[in-house]
C-alpha positions as CSV (number, residue, x, y, z in Angstrom):
1,M,7.5,15.0,4.2
2,L,3.8,14.2,3.6
3,H,3.1,12.0,6.1
4,I,5.2,14.2,8.9
5,L,2.5,16.5,8.3
6,I,-0.4,14.4,8.2
7,A,1.1,13.0,11.6
8,A,1.2,16.4,12.9
9,G,-2.4,17.2,11.8
10,L,-3.8,14.2,13.7
11,L,-1.5,15.1,16.9
12,L,-2.5,18.8,16.5
13,G,-6.0,17.9,16.4
14,I,-6.2,15.4,19.4
15,V,-4.3,17.7,21.3
16,T,-7.1,20.5,20.9
17,G,-9.2,18.0,21.4
18,L,-8.5,16.9,24.5
19,L,-8.1,20.7,25.8
20,G,-11.5,21.5,24.6
21,A,-12.4,18.0,26.2
22,S,-11.2,19.4,29.4
23,G,-12.8,22.7,30.0
24,S,-11.4,24.8,27.7
25,E,-13.7,26.9,25.9
26,L,-11.3,28.3,23.6
27,F,-10.0,25.0,22.5
28,L,-13.5,23.8,22.6
29,S,-14.7,26.7,20.0
30,I,-11.2,25.7,17.5
31,A,-12.2,21.9,17.6
32,L,-15.9,22.6,16.4
33,A,-15.2,25.2,14.6
34,S,-12.5,22.9,12.5
35,E,-15.2,20.5,11.8
36,P,-15.8,21.9,8.1
37,F,-12.4,21.4,7.1
38,G,-12.7,17.7,7.9
39,T,-16.1,17.5,5.9
40,A,-14.6,19.1,3.4
41,F,-11.5,17.0,3.1
42,M,-14.2,13.4,2.8
43,S,-16.2,15.0,0.4
44,A,-12.8,15.2,-1.5
45,I,-12.1,11.7,-0.8
46,R,-15.3,10.4,-1.6
47,M,-15.2,12.7,-4.9
48,V,-12.3,10.5,-6.8
49,I,-12.9,7.0,-5.0
50,V,-15.1,5.9,-7.3
51,P,-13.0,7.0,-10.7
52,L,-9.3,6.1,-8.8
53,V,-10.6,2.4,-7.7
54,M,-12.1,1.7,-11.3
55,G,-8.4,3.1,-12.3
56,V,-6.3,1.6,-10.7
57,I,-7.9,-1.8,-11.1
58,F,-8.6,-1.6,-14.9
59,T,-4.8,-0.6,-15.4
60,G,-3.5,-2.9,-13.6
61,V,-5.5,-6.1,-14.7
62,A,-5.5,-4.8,-18.4
63,G,-1.7,-4.0,-18.6
64,L,-0.8,-7.6,-17.5
65,G,-1.9,-8.5,-21.1
66,D,-2.4,-12.3,-21.5
67,L,-1.1,-14.2,-18.6
68,R,0.0,-17.0,-20.7
69,K,2.6,-14.5,-22.0
70,L,4.3,-14.2,-18.7
71,G,5.5,-17.4,-18.2
72,R,6.4,-19.4,-15.9
73,L,8.1,-17.0,-13.7
74,G,5.9,-13.9,-14.4
75,G,3.0,-16.5,-13.4
76,G,4.4,-17.8,-10.4
77,T,5.4,-14.1,-9.2
78,L,1.6,-13.1,-9.7
79,L,0.5,-16.2,-7.9
80,F,3.0,-15.5,-5.1
81,F,1.0,-12.1,-4.5
82,W,-2.1,-13.3,-4.5
83,L,-1.4,-16.2,-2.0
84,T,0.3,-13.8,0.6
85,A,-1.9,-10.9,0.3
86,L,-4.7,-12.8,1.8
87,P,-3.5,-14.3,4.9
88,A,-1.9,-10.3,5.6
89,I,-5.7,-9.3,5.7
90,L,-6.8,-12.4,7.2
91,I,-4.2,-11.9,9.9
92,G,-4.7,-7.9,10.1
93,M,-8.5,-8.6,11.1
94,G,-7.4,-11.2,13.4
95,V,-5.0,-10.0,15.7
96,M,-6.8,-6.4,15.7
97,R,-10.1,-8.2,16.9
98,V,-8.3,-10.0,19.4
99,A,-6.5,-6.7,20.5
100,L,-10.3,-5.1,20.4
101,S,-11.5,-8.2,22.7
102,F,-9.3,-6.5,25.5
103,F,-9.0,-2.9,24.8
104,P,-12.5,-2.2,23.4
105,V,-12.9,1.1,21.8
106,A,-15.1,4.5,22.2
107,V,-17.8,3.8,19.8
108,I,-18.8,6.9,17.9
109,P,-22.3,7.9,19.9
110,E,-24.3,9.4,16.5
111,T,-23.3,7.0,14.3
112,A,-23.8,3.4,16.3
113,S,-26.3,1.8,14.7
114,G,-25.0,-2.0,15.3
115,Q,-26.2,-2.7,12.0
116,A,-24.5,-4.2,8.6
117,P,-25.6,-4.5,5.3
118,V,-28.6,-7.4,5.4
119,L,-26.7,-10.4,2.6
120,P,-29.3,-13.0,3.6
121,S,-27.3,-15.9,1.9
122,F,-23.7,-16.8,0.4
123,V,-25.3,-17.4,-3.2
124,D,-27.0,-13.9,-2.5
125,F,-23.8,-12.1,-2.2
126,I,-22.2,-13.9,-4.9
127,V,-24.7,-13.0,-7.2
128,G,-24.9,-9.3,-6.3
129,L,-20.7,-9.0,-7.4
130,I,-22.4,-8.5,-10.6
131,P,-24.1,-5.0,-11.3
132,S,-26.8,-5.0,-13.6
133,N,-26.0,-1.5,-15.2
134,P,-22.3,-0.2,-13.9
135,F,-23.0,3.1,-14.4
136,A,-25.8,2.9,-11.6
137,A,-23.7,1.1,-9.4
138,A,-20.9,4.0,-9.8
139,A,-24.0,6.7,-9.3
140,S,-24.9,4.4,-6.0
141,G,-20.8,3.8,-4.8
142,S,-21.5,0.3,-5.1
143,L,-17.5,-0.3,-4.9
144,L,-17.6,-4.1,-4.7
145,Q,-19.6,-4.4,-8.4
146,L,-17.3,-1.6,-9.6
147,I,-14.4,-3.4,-8.6
148,V,-15.8,-6.9,-10.2
149,F,-16.9,-5.1,-13.7
150,S,-13.6,-3.1,-13.6
151,A,-11.5,-6.4,-13.5
152,L,-13.3,-8.6,-16.1
153,L,-13.5,-5.5,-18.6
154,A,-9.6,-5.5,-17.9
155,A,-9.5,-9.2,-18.6
156,A,-10.8,-8.6,-21.7
157,T,-9.3,-5.8,-22.7
158,G,-6.1,-7.8,-22.1
159,S,-7.1,-10.3,-24.3
160,L,-7.6,-8.0,-27.4
161,E,-4.9,-7.3,-30.4
162,E,-2.0,-5.2,-29.6
163,R,-3.2,-2.3,-31.1
164,P,-7.0,-1.5,-29.2
165,R,-5.0,-3.5,-25.9
166,V,-2.9,-0.5,-26.2
167,L,-4.8,2.3,-26.9
168,L,-7.2,1.4,-24.3
169,I,-4.7,1.0,-21.8
170,E,-3.1,4.0,-22.5
171,F,-6.0,5.8,-22.1
172,A,-6.5,4.2,-18.8
173,E,-3.5,5.1,-17.7
174,A,-3.6,8.5,-19.0
175,I,-6.7,8.9,-16.9
176,S,-5.3,7.1,-14.1
177,G,-2.5,9.4,-14.3
178,A,-4.3,12.3,-14.0
179,L,-6.7,10.6,-10.6
180,I,-3.4,10.0,-9.1
181,K,-2.5,13.9,-9.5
182,L,-5.7,14.6,-7.9
183,V,-4.9,12.5,-5.1
184,W,-1.8,13.9,-4.5
185,W,-3.4,17.3,-3.9
186,I,-6.4,16.0,-2.1
187,L,-3.6,14.6,0.5
188,W,-1.2,17.4,0.7
189,T,-4.8,19.2,2.2
190,A,-5.3,15.7,4.4
191,P,-3.4,17.8,7.9
192,V,-5.5,19.9,7.7
193,G,-8.5,17.8,6.9
194,I,-7.4,15.0,9.4
195,F,-7.4,18.2,12.2
196,G,-11.0,19.0,11.5
197,L,-11.7,14.9,11.8
198,T,-9.7,14.4,15.4
199,A,-10.1,17.6,16.7
200,P,-14.3,17.7,17.1
201,V,-14.4,13.5,17.8
202,T,-11.3,13.9,20.6
203,A,-13.4,17.4,22.4
204,Q,-16.5,14.9,22.7
205,L,-14.8,12.0,23.0
206,G,-11.7,12.6,25.4
207,W,-9.1,10.2,26.2
208,G,-11.0,7.6,24.8
209,V,-10.1,8.9,21.2
210,V,-6.1,8.4,22.1
211,Q,-6.5,5.3,23.8
212,S,-8.4,3.9,21.0
213,L,-5.2,5.0,18.6
214,A,-2.8,3.8,20.6
215,V,-4.6,0.2,20.4
216,F,-4.8,0.4,16.3
217,V,-1.2,1.4,16.0
218,V,-0.1,-1.6,18.4
219,A,-2.1,-4.5,16.9
220,I,-1.4,-3.3,13.3
221,I,2.5,-3.1,14.5
222,G,1.9,-6.5,16.3
223,G,0.1,-7.8,13.2
224,L,2.8,-7.2,10.7
225,G,5.2,-8.9,13.0
226,V,3.0,-12.0,13.1
227,Y,3.0,-11.6,9.5
228,V,6.5,-11.5,9.5
229,V,6.8,-14.4,11.5
230,V,4.4,-16.7,10.2
231,V,4.3,-16.2,6.6
232,Y,7.6,-14.5,5.1
233,L,10.6,-16.6,7.6
234,P,9.2,-19.6,6.6
235,I,9.0,-18.8,2.8
236,L,12.4,-17.3,2.6
237,K,13.8,-20.3,4.7
238,F,11.9,-23.2,2.6
239,V,11.5,-21.6,-0.5
240,G,14.2,-18.9,-1.0
241,G,16.6,-20.9,0.9
242,V,17.8,-17.5,2.4
243,G,18.4,-16.7,6.3
244,P,16.8,-13.9,7.4
245,T,19.5,-11.9,8.8
246,R,21.1,-12.3,5.1
247,F,18.0,-11.3,3.7
248,F,16.9,-8.4,6.0
249,G,20.7,-7.2,5.5
250,G,20.6,-7.2,1.8
251,I,17.0,-5.1,1.8
252,F,17.8,-2.6,4.5
253,G,19.3,0.2,2.5
254,A,15.7,0.2,0.2
255,A,13.8,-0.7,3.7
256,S,15.4,2.9,4.6
257,I,14.0,4.4,1.7
258,V,10.4,2.9,1.8
259,F,10.3,3.9,5.4
260,S,11.3,7.6,4.8
261,T,9.3,7.9,1.6
262,T,6.3,5.5,2.8
263,S,6.7,4.6,-1.2
264,T,8.3,1.4,-2.5
265,A,8.1,3.3,-6.4
266,A,10.9,5.4,-4.6
267,A,12.8,2.6,-3.8
268,L,12.9,0.1,-6.9
269,P,16.6,1.6,-8.3
270,V,17.9,0.6,-4.9
271,T,16.1,-2.7,-4.2
272,L,17.4,-4.0,-8.0
273,E,20.4,-3.2,-7.1
274,E,20.8,-4.4,-3.6
275,T,19.1,-8.0,-4.8
276,K,21.6,-8.7,-7.2
277,R,24.7,-7.4,-5.4
278,A,23.7,-8.6,-1.6
279,L,21.2,-11.6,-2.3
280,G,22.7,-12.8,-5.7
281,V,19.7,-13.0,-7.5
282,S,19.9,-13.3,-11.5
283,A,19.0,-9.7,-13.0
284,T,16.5,-12.1,-15.5
285,V,14.7,-12.3,-11.8
286,S,14.6,-9.3,-10.4
287,D,14.2,-7.1,-13.7
288,L,10.7,-8.8,-13.9
289,V,9.9,-9.3,-10.5
290,L,10.2,-6.6,-8.7
291,P,8.8,-3.6,-11.1
292,L,6.1,-6.1,-10.8
293,G,6.0,-6.3,-6.6
294,A,6.6,-2.1,-6.4
295,S,3.1,-1.6,-8.6
296,M,1.0,-4.4,-7.9
297,Y,2.7,-6.0,-4.5
298,R,0.8,-4.6,-1.1
299,A,1.1,-7.2,1.9
300,G,1.4,-4.3,4.3
301,S,-1.5,-2.0,3.0
302,A,-3.5,-5.1,3.2
303,L,-3.0,-6.0,6.5
304,F,-3.6,-2.6,7.6
305,Q,-6.8,-2.4,5.8
306,G,-7.9,-5.3,7.1
307,G,-7.6,-4.5,10.8
308,A,-8.6,-1.1,9.5
309,V,-11.9,-2.5,8.9
310,V,-12.3,-4.4,12.4
311,F,-11.3,-0.9,14.0
312,L,-13.9,1.2,12.3
313,A,-16.4,-1.2,12.3
314,D,-16.1,-1.4,16.2
315,L,-15.3,2.7,16.4
316,Y,-19.2,3.1,14.3
317,G,-20.8,0.3,16.1
318,V,-21.3,-1.9,13.2
319,A,-21.8,-5.6,13.7
320,M,-19.8,-7.9,11.2
321,P,-21.8,-11.2,10.1
322,L,-19.4,-13.5,8.6
323,T,-21.0,-12.9,5.1
324,V,-20.0,-9.2,5.4
325,V,-16.4,-10.1,6.3
326,G,-16.0,-12.2,3.5
327,G,-17.3,-9.2,1.4
328,A,-14.5,-7.2,3.0
329,V,-11.6,-9.6,2.3
330,L,-12.8,-9.6,-1.2
331,A,-12.6,-6.1,-1.4
332,T,-9.4,-5.4,0.5
333,F,-7.6,-7.9,-1.8
334,M,-8.6,-6.6,-5.1
335,V,-7.7,-3.2,-4.1
336,S,-4.7,-4.1,-2.3
337,L,-3.1,-5.6,-5.0
338,T,-3.6,-2.2,-7.2
339,V,-3.1,0.5,-4.9
340,A,-1.9,3.7,-6.2
341,P,2.0,4.5,-6.0
342,V,1.1,7.5,-3.9
343,P,2.3,7.9,-0.2
344,S,-1.0,7.6,2.1
345,S,-3.0,5.9,-1.0
346,G,-3.8,3.3,1.5
347,V,-6.1,5.6,3.2
348,V,-7.8,6.6,0.2
349,T,-8.3,3.3,-1.6
350,L,-9.4,1.7,1.9
351,A,-13.3,2.7,0.7
352,P,-14.5,-0.1,-0.6
353,A,-13.7,-2.3,2.3
354,L,-15.9,0.0,4.1
355,D,-18.1,0.2,1.7
356,A,-18.9,-3.5,2.1
357,V,-19.0,-3.5,5.7
358,G,-21.3,-0.9,5.8
359,I,-19.2,1.8,7.6
360,P,-19.9,6.0,6.8
361,I,-16.8,6.9,4.4
């Protein structure tokens, strides 16, 4: 329901903006008057970004505990997640770059700077990932540094004795749960907020915004298709020994639930049942791998975020030298493994990659 309302807000914002751009004083006034709603929505998003990113990174990494205790199956599962998330990001970025080379976006004039964060060398970039003061990094919104700090703190927590480790994880999970609830509340204002963001910009740029959004949507869908063909199908054939017809037929029910709810967690019960019944996966494997996948594996989100970074960089006129691309890939990779389990939360956790590139949040 929420994603339908968000789409409706986006569509109404575009229509209102186009009518305003065509010369209607009434719709132009409505579009301009809605801008404070978009500003308030973005302020609410920025309010939760830092604690949410730190919370989900910490609980995701610390919750694993000692990686050696996961055994061969658990370790192989995590390795699979990490190895397949990286090509998803690169494919998303690559397909979007190719699409934009043929269909350039309409740059927003007020924000076009052509500048990106100045990172003199790869060594300086790596050194800059380590915050000398985590509290100062949080205050300044240096999300890459906070991701590194949170991951290291979580790894250290995972190696503690059971009692202090459980206490810290339960505390972090409680905080993360409250933040996720807050994200839910904010996302329910998204239809109005998205309207307030799109209507003024569309009134200013006209059909250029519609064309740019069409390029974005087609590129992301195309990127997902490339990812399935290049990454998933070979893995199914040569690693899983399963044909595509049997596999996609076996997960059809779970995929339908994910498509309608935009939440992998909602489809987990059906996924557990279908993999055992239709695909013949043992309970030992499915009961470990699938819950981990529902909570950690976000290849689709990673691809979307990689493509969105390139798209927004062009939209805001921000250049992306190679070092900055590396920072965006790292941020997207880390956050994509710990996206909050609520619909549309990938939009919220896109912030670290945008911060790495220097795109306004």
